[in-house]
C-alpha positions, 0 to 999 in steps of 0.5 A, spaced: 249 113 198 255 112 193 256 105 191 263 103 191 265 100 184 266 092 183 273 094 182 274 097 189 274 094 196 268 094 200 267 098 206 269 095 212 262 094 216 260 089 209 266 085 211 264 084 218 257 083 218 258 077 213 261 073 218 255 073 221 250 071 215 251 064 215 244 060 218 245 054 223 241 049 221 241 046 228 239 053 232 234 054 226 230 047 227 231 049 235 227 056 234 221 053 231 221 047 236 221 052 242 216 056 238 211 052 235 211 046 241 209 051 247 205 055 242 200 049 240 200 046 248 198 054 250 192 053 244 190 046 247 190 048 254 186 055 252 181 051 248 179 046 254 179 052 259 173 054 256 169 049 260 172 051 266 172 059 266 173 064 260 178 068 265 183 062 264 183 062 257 185 070 256 191 069 260 193 063 256 191 067 250 196 072 252 202 068 253 201 064 247 201 071 244 208 071 246 210 065 242 206 068 236 212 074 236 217 069 235 213 065 230 213 072 226 220 073 227 222 066 224 217 068 218 221 075 218 227 071 217 225 067 212 222 073 208 230 075 208 232 068 206 237 068 213 233 062 217 235 057 212 240 056 207 235 054 202 230 059 199 225 054 198 225 052 205 225 059 207 219 060 203 215 053 205 217 055 213 215 062 212 209 061 208 207 055 214 208 061 219 204 066 216 197 062 217 198 063 224 200 071 224 195 072 219 200 075 215 201 074 207 208 072 206 210 074 199 205 080 200 209 082 207 216 080 204 215 085 198 213 091 202 218 089 208 224 089 203 222 096 200 222 098 208 229 095 209 232 098 202 229 105 203 229 106 211 229 113 213 228 116 206 223 121 206 222 120 199 220 113 201 215 114 207 209 109 208 211 103 205 212 097 210 213 102 215 209 108 220 207 113 215 211 120 218 209 127 215 214 133 215 212 139 219 211 142 212 207 137 209 203 137 215 201 145 215 199 145 208 195 139 209 187 140 209 183 140 215 181 132 213 187 130 212 190 133 219 184 130 222 186 123 219 194 123 221 192 125 228 187 119 229 192 115 225 198 117 230 194 117 236 197 112 241 191 110 244 188 108 237 194 106 234 195 100 239 188 099 241 185 099 234 190 100 229 194 094 231 189 088 231 186 092 225 192 091 221 193 084 222 185 082 222 183 086 216 189 090 212 192 083 210 186 080 208 185 080 200 179 084 199 183 090 202 190 090 199 190 085 193 190 091 189 196 095 192 200 088 192 206 089 188 207 082 184 203 077 182 205 073 188 204 078 193 197 077 190 196 070 191 200 070 197 194 074 200 189 070 196 192 064 199 192 066 206 185 068 206 183 061 203 186 057 208 183 061 214 177 060 211 178 053 211 180 053 218 173 057 220 169 052 215 172 047 219 171 049 226 164 050 224 163 043 223 167 041 229 169 045 235 165 051 233 167 058 231 165 061 237 171 057 240 176 059 235 175 066 237 175 066 244 181 062 243 185 066 238 182 073 239 186 075 245 192 071 241 192 076 235 190 082 239 195 082 244 201 079 239 199 085 234 199 090 240 206 088 242 209 087 235 207 094 233 209 097 239 216 094 238 216 096 231 214 103 232 219 105 237 224 102 233 224 107 228 219 113 231 224 117 237 226 124 237 233 123 233 231 118 228 234 118 222 231 122 216 234 124 210 234 124 202 238 122 196 244 123 195 245 125 202 241 119 204 246 113 207 245 106 208 249 105 214 247 111 217 239 110 216 241 103 219 245 105 226 242 112 227 235 111 224 234 104 228 234 103 235 237 098 240 232 095 245 236 094 251 231 089 254 232 083 259 233 076 256 226 074 257 224 079 252 229 078 247 227 071 247 220 072 246 221 078 241 226 073 237 232 079 238 229 084 234 231 089 239 237 089 236 234 092 230 240 097 228 244 090 226 238 087 223 238 093 219 245 094 217 244 086 215 238 083 214 241 077 212 244 076 219 239 070 223 236 073 229 240 068 233 246 072 231 244 079 232 246 080 239 253 076 238 254 082 232 252 087 236 257 085 242 262 083 238 263 090 234 264 096 239 263 100 232 255 098 232 254 100 239 254 107 239 247 107 237 240 110 239 238 105 245 232 105 249 229 100 255 222 098 256 221 104 260 224 109 254 219 106 249 213 108 253 216 115 254 217 115 246 210 112 244 206 117 249 210 123 247 207 123 241 212 125 236 209 125 230 212 130 225 219 130 222 222 137 223 227 138 217 230 145 221 232 141 227 232 134 224 228 131 229 221 129 231 217 133 234 209 133 237 203 137 235 204 140 242 211 143 240 208 145 234 203 149 236 207 152 242 212 154 236 207 157 232 205 161 238 211 164 239 212 166 232 206 170 232 207 173 238 214 175 236 210 178 230 205 182 234 211 185 238 215 187 232 209 191 229 207 194 236 214 196 236 214 199 229 
């Protein structure tokens, strides 16, 4: 991507998105109230429902998990310094949210910033995103690496085991402290673990750890599955954008490498408007509640990969896992096998013909 000199005028899209970047304190506070108040009410009801029937606890936990997604988006915006004008309050609120999302604030913030800076860049895969191999890399890999990758990319594993594992275990200091990219990231891991440990100790001497697990287990499992699902389909579709510097372009990566999830208002509410992912990647400084406004007021930002919930399911279960540099699209293992079988057949026919 060519960088404009300070003496030159910035691209027009930079000026456009800048008009949406100012947080509105009233809306930010209302988002916190409309997320945390129903969340705590549902947790309380879930706790008291245990004495009636665990069958009541699970659906309430699933509903509470939708508010956890909103809380995660608040943490997410704080990490981008787009939720409040004050960096101090962004950090305070982001750290507070991290207790409920089980996601260390500074640790996640750093890797997510790398994801934004290099979205769609083949030289920066696997940091803050879903790792994707090229066809050439996969074919040159050992059988063990191929097996691990196929397990990793299998949707039945990724969205049943992988998603909860990411939030319950990968975000714990014992697993990730050595991969933290800063001292603040390491302390973020440790601090989050200590707070969670304190919660469990308190629960042990009061309501019981078993009740915490019954109440909060379904919350974190369901929210992690839905959250990973949304993040996956917003970057992993057939015509996704992948390139390398110097051909890689920030705007192209944002508008072609990030999808627009065209959902109904209810889903947009619970997902914190992250479905407008192309706008978010174009300008992470735009608060989540202004993403839709930026999208609909600027036709140039609307010609982007678009899908609904049904389309997202098709993307997930089509198992597009390999980036094909020749056709510039994601393909699945079945297509690769078919392609190689046709090549072998063509070669055999040529040998026989000669």
